[in-house]
Rosetta silent file (secondary structure, phi, psi, omega in degrees, C-alpha in Angstrom):
SEQUENCE: DTAGALLALRRLGPADTRNRDAAEAGAQWLLDLQNRDGGIPTFCRGWGKLPFDRSSPDLTAHTIRAWQAWLTDLSDPLKRRTENALRSAIRYLIAIRKPNGTWSPLWFGNEHARDEKNLTYGTSRVLLALQAPALQPLLQEAGLNLNTSLQWLLAVQNPDGGWSGNASAGPSSVEETGLALEALALRWTELNGALTREERQRFEEAIRSGAEWLITQIETGGWRTPSPIGFYFARLWYYERLYPMIFSVGALTNLNRLAPNLFE
SCORE:     score description
SCORE:     0.000 S_00000001
   1 L     0.000  -32.697  174.195  -38.054    2.373    6.105 S_00000001
   2 H   -68.314  -45.945  171.350  -39.514   -0.227    3.680 S_00000001
   3 H   -54.305  -51.506 -179.354  -36.163   -1.876    3.339 S_00000001
   4 H   -58.973  -43.033 -177.703  -35.737   -1.857    7.067 S_00000001
   5 H   -67.861  -42.800  171.819  -39.167   -3.471    7.526 S_00000001
   6 H   -49.166  -51.131 -177.464  -38.336   -6.213    5.034 S_00000001
   7 H   -69.592  -29.975  179.713  -35.113   -7.118    6.951 S_00000001
   8 H   -73.367  -33.394  169.764  -36.962   -7.082   10.215 S_00000001
   9 H   -54.668  -44.676  179.317  -39.556   -9.451    8.846 S_00000001
  10 H   -62.004  -42.435 -175.112  -36.913  -11.690    7.632 S_00000001
  11 H   -79.811  -37.750 -161.774  -35.138  -11.752   10.969 S_00000001
  12 H  -106.919  -30.548 -172.726  -38.038  -11.676   13.471 S_00000001
  13 L  -105.690  153.421  165.694  -40.931  -13.428   11.693 S_00000001
  14 L   -60.126  152.380  176.268  -41.612  -16.995   10.391 S_00000001
  15 L   -89.284   65.522  175.387  -41.754  -17.361    6.629 S_00000001
  16 L   -89.287  173.500 -177.108  -45.469  -17.833    6.697 S_00000001
  17 H   -56.783  -51.008 -177.007  -48.113  -16.733    4.216 S_00000001
  18 H   -53.861  -46.515  176.092  -48.793  -13.482    5.964 S_00000001
  19 H   -64.973  -45.843  177.251  -45.208  -12.556    6.117 S_00000001
  20 H   -58.244  -40.299 -176.773  -44.437  -13.660    2.489 S_00000001
  21 H   -63.997  -48.040 -173.642  -47.423  -11.616    1.280 S_00000001
  22 H   -68.796  -34.828  177.635  -46.206   -8.521    3.130 S_00000001
  23 H   -65.766  -43.790 -179.377  -42.560   -9.107    1.837 S_00000001
  24 H   -68.184  -32.311 -178.807  -43.795   -9.398   -1.689 S_00000001
  25 H   -71.371  -42.513  179.014  -45.736   -6.154   -1.354 S_00000001
  26 H   -66.051  -46.714  176.321  -42.673   -4.387    0.012 S_00000001
  27 H   -48.813  -50.965  178.558  -40.476   -5.849   -2.577 S_00000001
  28 H   -52.455  -51.175 -172.704  -42.859   -4.687   -5.275 S_00000001
  29 H   -63.208  -41.318  171.552  -43.032   -1.161   -3.954 S_00000001
  30 H   -70.605  -21.130  169.999  -39.232   -0.895   -4.034 S_00000001
  31 H   -68.656  -41.943  175.494  -39.081   -2.231   -7.532 S_00000001
  32 H   -69.303  -20.144 -175.756  -41.493    0.534   -8.609 S_00000001
  33 H   -83.835  -21.558 -169.566  -39.363    2.988   -6.657 S_00000001
  34 L   -72.587  142.572 -171.071  -36.093    2.284   -8.610 S_00000001
  35 L   -82.705  161.648  178.801  -34.808    5.031  -10.813 S_00000001
  36 L   -61.628  -29.026  177.433  -33.897    4.565  -14.530 S_00000001
  37 L   -80.376   -2.218  174.692  -30.159    4.670  -13.534 S_00000001
  38 L    98.137   -5.745  179.745  -30.650    1.599  -11.314 S_00000001
  39 L   -88.820  167.864  178.748  -30.370    3.456   -8.061 S_00000001
  40 E  -110.554  120.488  174.002  -32.900    3.845   -5.313 S_00000001
  41 L   -77.847 -173.642 -172.911  -34.242    7.221   -4.301 S_00000001
  42 L   -93.132  -47.159 -168.531  -35.737    8.192   -0.839 S_00000001
  43 L  -118.891  -33.887 -163.546  -39.441    8.968   -1.588 S_00000001
  44 L  -159.534  146.738  167.744  -40.252    8.900   -5.222 S_00000001
  45 L   -62.125  154.245  176.033  -38.852    8.077   -8.770 S_00000001
  46 L  -176.118 -161.253 -176.911  -37.608   11.121  -10.690 S_00000001
  47 L   -95.130    2.287 -173.885  -34.973   12.714  -12.765 S_00000001
  48 L    64.942   25.392 -177.916  -32.393   13.076   -9.965 S_00000001
  49 L   -93.968  -15.007 -174.304  -32.667   16.844   -9.927 S_00000001
  50 L  -132.444  150.481 -173.366  -33.894   17.052   -6.296 S_00000001
  51 H   -57.545  -38.209 -173.254  -32.583   15.244   -3.095 S_00000001
  52 H   -77.956   -8.301  179.627  -35.953   13.301   -2.508 S_00000001
  53 H  -116.349   -0.337 -175.600  -36.043   11.779   -5.997 S_00000001
  54 L   -77.098  127.070 -179.257  -32.145   11.316   -6.300 S_00000001
  55 L   -69.061  149.752  172.472  -30.736    7.790   -6.329 S_00000001
  56 E  -143.887  157.839 -174.705  -28.071    7.362   -3.557 S_00000001
  57 H   -73.972  -29.944 -177.280  -25.771    4.480   -2.749 S_00000001
  58 H   -72.269  -40.772  176.802  -26.750    4.082    0.957 S_00000001
  59 H   -74.485  -30.704  176.585  -30.435    3.635    0.015 S_00000001
  60 H   -68.453  -35.037  170.467  -29.544    1.408   -2.869 S_00000001
  61 H   -60.270  -45.064  179.074  -27.447   -0.775   -0.578 S_00000001
  62 H   -61.646  -33.872 -177.975  -30.191   -0.976    1.859 S_00000001
  63 H   -80.307  -31.617 -176.763  -32.683   -2.052   -0.728 S_00000001
  64 H   -63.987  -48.901 -179.973  -30.241   -4.680   -2.227 S_00000001
  65 H   -56.061  -40.839  179.685  -30.137   -6.263    1.377 S_00000001
  66 H   -71.112  -40.409  176.375  -33.934   -6.377    1.470 S_00000001
  67 H   -63.281  -43.018 -177.126  -34.431   -7.803   -1.873 S_00000001
  68 H   -57.980  -40.886 -175.155  -31.689  -10.416   -1.340 S_00000001
  69 H   -61.816  -27.824 -179.365  -33.222  -11.377    1.982 S_00000001
  70 L  -121.134   25.363 -173.181  -36.459  -12.406    0.378 S_00000001
  71 H   -75.630  -37.779 -179.816  -35.507  -13.389   -3.068 S_00000001
  72 H   -76.228   -2.001 -177.549  -35.982  -17.053   -2.737 S_00000001
  73 H   -98.677  -13.431 -170.478  -39.445  -16.593   -1.192 S_00000001
  74 L   -80.396  156.116  179.122  -40.864  -14.365   -4.012 S_00000001
  75 L   -68.043  153.796 -176.569  -43.192  -15.695   -6.723 S_00000001
  76 H   -54.401  -44.502  171.016  -41.343  -16.607   -9.884 S_00000001
  77 H   -60.172  -43.960  175.583  -42.384  -13.480  -11.873 S_00000001
  78 H   -66.756  -36.695  173.234  -41.455  -11.168   -9.096 S_00000001
  79 H   -53.800  -57.353 -174.373  -38.220  -13.094   -8.518 S_00000001
  80 H   -64.827  -37.476  174.057  -37.086  -12.603  -11.988 S_00000001
  81 H   -66.543  -41.626  169.650  -37.891   -8.933  -11.914 S_00000001
  82 H   -54.054  -43.577 -178.798  -35.983   -8.627   -8.586 S_00000001
  83 H   -73.410  -31.343  171.803  -33.046  -10.254  -10.009 S_00000001
  84 H   -75.879  -23.183  171.137  -32.907   -7.826  -12.942 S_00000001
  85 H   -71.118  -38.174  174.878  -33.337   -4.962  -10.541 S_00000001
  86 H   -58.426  -49.404  178.215  -30.385   -6.318   -8.527 S_00000001
  87 H   -54.676  -43.594  178.911  -28.261   -6.226  -11.695 S_00000001
  88 H   -63.658  -37.507 -174.024  -29.317   -2.554  -12.442 S_00000001
  89 H   -69.037  -42.828 -179.480  -28.622   -1.584   -8.851 S_00000001
  90 H   -63.248  -39.317  173.695  -25.160   -3.118   -8.940 S_00000001
  91 H   -61.755  -39.007 -177.797  -24.382   -1.362  -12.316 S_00000001
  92 H   -68.065  -35.926 -175.884  -25.522    1.911  -10.682 S_00000001
  93 H   -76.531  -25.785 -179.500  -23.192    1.424   -7.656 S_00000001
  94 H   -74.112  -43.710 -175.352  -20.243    0.604  -10.133 S_00000001
  95 H   -53.907  -55.407 -172.218  -21.206    3.905  -12.179 S_00000001
  96 H   -92.157    6.054  174.334  -20.996    6.099   -9.166 S_00000001
  97 L   -62.959  133.385  176.119  -18.042    4.595   -7.226 S_00000001
  98 L   -74.408  163.846 -176.276  -15.307    7.191   -6.721 S_00000001
  99 L   -59.557  -26.351 -174.637  -11.748    6.254   -8.139 S_00000001
 100 L   -90.796    4.934  170.957  -10.575    5.568   -4.608 S_00000001
 101 L   102.895    4.224 -168.521  -13.225    2.735   -4.110 S_00000001
 102 L  -105.309  169.057  176.508  -15.658    4.818   -2.008 S_00000001
 103 L  -125.508  139.066 -177.538  -19.311    5.744   -2.045 S_00000001
 104 L  -108.602  113.941 -176.363  -20.718    9.021   -0.800 S_00000001
 105 L   -80.235  167.457 -171.423  -24.218    8.750    0.819 S_00000001
 106 L   -89.940  -45.535 -172.647  -26.964   11.309    0.298 S_00000001
 107 L   -99.207    5.010 -179.021  -28.384   11.654    3.842 S_00000001
 108 E  -127.524  140.527  179.505  -25.297   11.200    5.991 S_00000001
 109 E  -145.814 -168.283 -178.040  -22.204   13.429    6.384 S_00000001
 110 L  -151.007  120.862 -169.026  -19.323   14.287    8.681 S_00000001
 111 L   -69.329  -20.732 -166.004  -18.875   17.875   10.009 S_00000001
 112 L   -95.041  -11.642  178.797  -14.975   17.459   10.356 S_00000001
 113 L   -78.926  144.857  178.499  -14.548   16.320    6.564 S_00000001
 114 L   -57.511  -38.605 -178.226  -13.567   19.225    4.203 S_00000001
 115 L  -102.523    8.055  179.216  -16.339   18.472    1.853 S_00000001
 116 L    62.988   18.723 -177.778  -18.618   17.222    4.702 S_00000001
 117 E   -91.729  141.197  177.957  -19.104   13.848    2.942 S_00000001
 118 L  -113.493   86.491 -176.522  -18.997   10.632    5.132 S_00000001
 119 H   -70.043  -22.073  173.671  -17.437    8.205    2.928 S_00000001
 120 H   -64.968  -47.022 -178.526  -17.010    5.726    5.804 S_00000001
 121 H   -63.923  -47.591  179.898  -20.796    5.513    6.176 S_00000001
 122 H   -62.545  -44.680 -175.858  -21.406    5.196    2.394 S_00000001
 123 H   -68.110  -45.709  177.498  -18.609    2.659    1.705 S_00000001
 124 H   -63.049  -39.608  178.125  -19.430    0.471    4.642 S_00000001
 125 H   -58.905  -40.890 -176.749  -23.068    0.367    3.798 S_00000001
 126 H   -77.664  -46.179  179.205  -22.383   -0.882    0.190 S_00000001
 127 H   -51.080  -52.600 -168.428  -19.729   -3.391    1.453 S_00000001
 128 H   -63.461  -39.499  172.268  -22.129   -4.640    3.852 S_00000001
 129 H   -61.514  -43.669 -166.591  -24.937   -5.091    1.124 S_00000001
 130 L   -95.947   13.567  176.873  -22.717   -6.841   -1.320 S_00000001
 131 L   -94.754    1.018  179.873  -21.324   -9.638    0.729 S_00000001
 132 L   -61.064  125.979 -178.252  -24.175  -12.015    0.394 S_00000001
 133 H   -54.481  -38.102  173.889  -22.798  -15.267   -1.399 S_00000001
 134 H   -62.343  -11.748  178.782  -25.739  -15.258   -3.649 S_00000001
 135 H   -92.226  -11.456 -177.378  -24.771  -11.973   -5.051 S_00000001
 136 H   -65.492  -38.614  177.197  -21.259  -12.851   -6.126 S_00000001
 137 H   -62.039  -30.150  173.785  -22.131  -14.192   -9.515 S_00000001
 138 H   -68.203  -40.933  176.646  -23.822  -10.750  -10.145 S_00000001
 139 H   -62.531  -47.428  173.826  -20.879   -8.958   -8.998 S_00000001
 140 H   -57.928  -41.063 -178.561  -18.589  -11.004  -11.231 S_00000001
 141 H   -60.448  -43.563 -174.565  -21.075  -10.568  -14.180 S_00000001
 142 H   -91.372   -3.586  174.911  -20.845   -6.763  -13.658 S_00000001
 143 L    78.622   24.245 -177.732  -17.159   -6.658  -12.954 S_00000001
 144 L   -89.415  116.213 -176.491  -17.378   -5.171   -9.591 S_00000001
 145 L  -113.503  128.722 -170.204  -14.331   -5.890   -7.443 S_00000001
 146 L   -95.051    3.958 -174.499  -14.620   -4.719   -3.794 S_00000001
 147 H   -65.573  -41.421  171.413  -10.867   -4.895   -2.804 S_00000001
 148 H   -47.456  -50.382  179.565  -10.343   -1.306   -3.521 S_00000001
 149 H   -61.068  -46.258 -179.541  -13.039   -0.294   -1.408 S_00000001
 150 H   -58.421  -50.332 -178.898  -11.986   -2.655    1.415 S_00000001
 151 H   -63.789  -30.613  170.990   -8.447   -1.214    1.339 S_00000001
 152 H   -58.328  -49.836 -175.342   -9.700    2.338    1.553 S_00000001
 153 H   -59.423  -43.975 -179.841  -11.746    1.416    4.662 S_00000001
 154 H   -66.352  -35.777 -174.129   -8.720   -0.151    6.279 S_00000001
 155 H   -65.323  -28.231 -168.564   -6.452    2.788    5.345 S_00000001
 156 L   -95.244    7.601  179.582   -8.661    5.469    6.927 S_00000001
 157 L   -65.316  132.045 -169.562   -8.887    3.856   10.389 S_00000001
 158 L   -79.202  153.287  177.166   -7.698    6.438   12.993 S_00000001
 159 L   -52.550  -25.862 -175.120   -4.733    5.577   15.229 S_00000001
 160 L   -79.628  -10.437  172.391   -6.910    5.179   18.242 S_00000001
 161 L   110.744  -22.986 -175.428   -8.612    2.134   16.423 S_00000001
 162 L   -83.100 -175.660  172.741  -11.875    3.928   15.596 S_00000001
 163 E  -123.911  135.355  172.544  -13.248    5.420   12.482 S_00000001
 164 L  -100.234 -159.018 -178.907  -14.352    8.848   11.512 S_00000001
 165 L   -81.265  -14.840 -172.067  -16.170    9.896    8.312 S_00000001
 166 L  -164.648  176.831  171.222  -13.235   10.259    5.952 S_00000001
 167 L   -69.433  125.815  171.700   -9.397   10.278    5.920 S_00000001
 168 L    66.318   31.207 -169.135   -8.165   12.703    8.383 S_00000001
 169 L  -110.938   50.984  170.158  -11.827   13.807    9.130 S_00000001
 170 L    83.134 -168.682 -177.123  -11.647   14.297   12.807 S_00000001
 171 L   -63.573  161.092  175.214  -12.280   12.107   15.939 S_00000001
 172 L   -73.635  150.548  178.624  -13.580    8.608   15.859 S_00000001
 173 E  -120.204  151.382  173.994  -17.275    7.921   16.379 S_00000001
 174 H   -59.280  -49.499 -176.057  -19.268    5.052   17.790 S_00000001
 175 H   -63.226  -46.161  175.996  -21.460    5.082   14.733 S_00000001
 176 H   -63.474  -38.505  176.149  -18.773    5.140   12.063 S_00000001
 177 H   -61.001  -48.868 -176.848  -16.713    2.595   13.937 S_00000001
 178 H   -63.211  -39.479 -175.671  -19.625    0.135   14.323 S_00000001
 179 H   -68.412  -45.574 -178.649  -20.488    0.500   10.692 S_00000001
 180 H   -53.472  -51.376 -168.689  -16.904   -0.062    9.557 S_00000001
 181 H   -72.760  -40.786  176.982  -16.366   -3.120   11.798 S_00000001
 182 H   -56.520  -43.542  179.843  -19.775   -4.699   10.780 S_00000001
 183 H   -73.628  -39.200 -176.667  -18.746   -4.545    7.087 S_00000001
 184 H   -68.644  -30.615 -179.291  -15.204   -5.641    7.754 S_00000001
 185 H   -70.868  -29.709  172.687  -16.263   -8.713    9.754 S_00000001
 186 H   -72.322  -40.375  179.858  -18.257   -9.994    6.662 S_00000001
 187 H   -67.062  -32.582  168.677  -15.437   -9.229    4.400 S_00000001
 188 H   -53.992  -56.474 -177.768  -13.079  -11.081    6.672 S_00000001
 189 H   -58.495  -44.142 -179.440  -15.129  -14.165    6.298 S_00000001
 190 H   -71.741  -23.109 -173.233  -15.132  -13.941    2.528 S_00000001
 191 H  -109.257  -12.287 -166.973  -11.386  -13.231    2.039 S_00000001
 192 H   -49.118  -50.168  178.259   -9.820  -15.064    4.956 S_00000001
 193 H   -64.795  -29.762 -174.464   -8.554  -18.045    2.799 S_00000001
 194 H   -88.297  -11.280 -169.630   -7.388  -15.689    0.023 S_00000001
 195 L   -79.892  144.628  162.233   -5.278  -13.310    2.036 S_00000001
 196 L   -75.821  165.650  178.737   -1.567  -13.343    2.180 S_00000001
 197 H   -51.850  -45.561 -179.676    0.109  -13.434    5.510 S_00000001
 198 H   -70.500  -31.888  175.750    0.739   -9.766    5.626 S_00000001
 199 H   -65.718  -44.279  176.484   -2.761   -8.955    4.375 S_00000001
 200 H   -61.056  -40.163  176.614   -4.178  -11.156    7.002 S_00000001
 201 H   -67.640  -37.511 -179.854   -2.207   -9.641    9.724 S_00000001
 202 H   -77.414  -31.912  178.589   -3.149   -6.089    8.836 S_00000001
 203 H   -64.679  -48.638 -179.390   -6.879   -7.119    8.614 S_00000001
 204 H   -60.233  -39.944 -179.439   -6.689   -8.755   12.056 S_00000001
 205 H   -63.747  -43.986  179.686   -4.935   -5.771   13.648 S_00000001
 206 H   -56.108  -46.118  176.694   -7.537   -3.543   12.222 S_00000001
 207 H   -69.608  -40.565  170.914  -10.494   -5.425   13.498 S_00000001
 208 H   -55.736  -51.869 -171.643   -8.907   -5.944   16.977 S_00000001
 209 H   -70.793  -33.693  178.376   -8.074   -2.415   17.493 S_00000001
 210 H   -67.089  -41.239  178.296  -11.467   -1.234   16.187 S_00000001
 211 H   -68.306  -44.006  172.062  -13.294   -3.687   18.496 S_00000001
 212 H   -47.116  -52.983 -179.542  -11.157   -2.618   21.391 S_00000001
 213 H   -63.050  -45.555 -179.921  -12.018    1.030   20.836 S_00000001
 214 H   -57.498  -45.372 -174.691  -15.744    0.207   20.548 S_00000001
 215 H   -66.140  -38.229 -178.601  -15.886   -1.963   23.579 S_00000001
 216 H   -69.757  -29.024  179.003  -14.209    0.689   25.626 S_00000001
 217 H   -70.251  -39.192  174.313  -16.752    3.151   24.409 S_00000001
 218 H   -67.816  -36.536 -176.680  -19.583    0.796   25.592 S_00000001
 219 H   -70.549  -34.924 -176.057  -17.913    0.009   28.999 S_00000001
 220 H   -94.487   -2.931  179.006  -17.438    3.673   29.674 S_00000001
 221 L    88.717    8.895 -176.586  -20.838    4.900   28.480 S_00000001
 222 H   -76.341  -10.799 -178.612  -19.551    6.703   25.466 S_00000001
 223 H   -77.905   -9.773 -177.026  -21.938    4.764   23.216 S_00000001
 224 H   -91.115   -4.572 -177.556  -24.756    6.734   24.789 S_00000001
 225 L  -106.916  109.456 -178.844  -23.505   10.011   23.283 S_00000001
 226 L   -84.268  160.292  177.596  -24.601   10.183   19.499 S_00000001
 227 L  -114.663  149.807 -177.754  -22.604   12.134   16.960 S_00000001
 228 L   -78.492   83.692 -179.436  -24.387   14.395   14.353 S_00000001
 229 L  -106.755   -2.530  176.928  -23.758   12.271   11.264 S_00000001
 230 E   -83.011  145.476  178.782  -27.422   12.809    9.791 S_00000001
 231 E  -145.741   98.835  174.968  -27.458   15.563    7.160 S_00000001
 232 L   -61.407  148.404  178.990  -30.605   16.957    5.633 S_00000001
 233 L   -65.471  -16.078  170.904  -30.475   18.446    2.115 S_00000001
 234 L   -84.109   14.737  177.400  -31.439   21.764    3.772 S_00000001
 235 L    55.934   48.853  168.753  -27.969   21.497    5.466 S_00000001
 236 L  -113.295  121.142 -178.783  -29.356   20.714    8.947 S_00000001
 237 E   -86.134  141.014 -176.844  -27.222   18.282   10.881 S_00000001
 238 E  -145.760  167.862  176.203  -28.909   15.927   13.287 S_00000001
 239 L  -130.698  159.518  173.887  -28.243   12.852   15.490 S_00000001
 240 L  -131.579  125.592 -173.892  -30.208    9.855   16.568 S_00000001
 241 L   -63.953  -26.967 -177.756  -29.762    8.459   19.981 S_00000001
 242 H   -82.796  -18.560 -172.097  -30.266    4.858   18.849 S_00000001
 243 H   -52.212  -60.260 -168.418  -27.665    5.051   15.977 S_00000001
 244 H   -60.510  -34.498  176.066  -24.627    4.419   18.191 S_00000001
 245 H   -72.427  -37.145 -173.809  -26.354    1.529   19.991 S_00000001
 246 H   -73.106  -45.225 -172.257  -27.824   -0.170   16.946 S_00000001
 247 H   -67.975  -42.223  175.938  -24.496    0.186   15.016 S_00000001
 248 H   -60.072  -51.978  177.088  -22.495   -1.120   18.024 S_00000001
 249 H   -60.525  -41.474  172.463  -24.721   -4.149   18.471 S_00000001
 250 H   -52.111  -51.740 -177.398  -24.466   -4.832   14.609 S_00000001
 251 H   -70.774  -46.100 -176.112  -20.766   -4.766   14.691 S_00000001
 252 H   -74.948  -21.777  173.767  -20.194   -6.935   17.745 S_00000001
 253 H   -69.518  -42.661  173.442  -22.735   -9.484   16.681 S_00000001
 254 H   -56.669  -48.842 -173.808  -20.913   -9.858   13.417 S_00000001
 255 H   -68.687  -37.992  176.583  -17.528  -10.072   15.019 S_00000001
 256 H   -70.818  -27.277  174.294  -18.807  -12.578   17.439 S_00000001
 257 H   -86.991  -34.121 -168.793  -20.392  -14.754   14.810 S_00000001
 258 H  -110.162  -17.523  179.911  -17.918  -14.489   12.140 S_00000001
 259 L  -140.138   43.731  175.168  -14.490  -13.790   13.623 S_00000001
 260 H   -53.451  -31.637 -176.709  -14.488  -15.148   17.193 S_00000001
 261 H   -71.476  -17.587  174.989  -11.002  -16.589   16.849 S_00000001
 262 H   -60.614  -23.232 -159.816   -9.594  -13.046   16.557 S_00000001
 263 H  -121.890   14.218 -175.044  -10.376  -12.394   20.205 S_00000001
 264 L   -85.404    0.000    0.000   -9.245  -15.664   21.677 S_00000001
């Protein structure tokens, strides 16, 4: 919630004294929340023994976005501390990344996956967070290459153009497709000039078919039916009515802004 509020302040409010003071307070709270392993837990610092004090990649990625959004407006001491926290967070993400390049979120899952893990959610969230140009020196310093993660996300796209939570993990959902497309649009912008002809063609086809599937869901009203991708640690599945709408708007906004030539 705090990271989300910081991102909302950055997008919606002017960078005046009141908002900067609020952003500094929020950034400070998140810094104090960071675990020793560099990751961000949900509610409080701890030893990672319980879900509410355990670091997770989805929360860490969300916090990275919030810190990065306000980094240039922070006071010098807080800015230096935040830069160190970003390095620690990136090292944490490297440490917990799976061999296939994916990240497994704490609070989200997929009922159709054998282990109920939603790797599409976790991986797309991390990819989305680490696309900021200002973070690239930190990624290089830490030795984090995102190509494996990108290739996994492209490889698990369903034949209908959408995404589920994992490879062969059931039907496509609006939520997971929106998240995947939002991350891919940013990655497309970063890599376009460095791709081979075959890689570019594969990337373009994935984005086009995904966008077509998502737009069809919007036009037919399918985006008003949420999927149960939320997963409490008490093994209670839940859905949120706004998730499919928010994730759809995020994906189409990025596609329209960053890759409009793909749809001419």
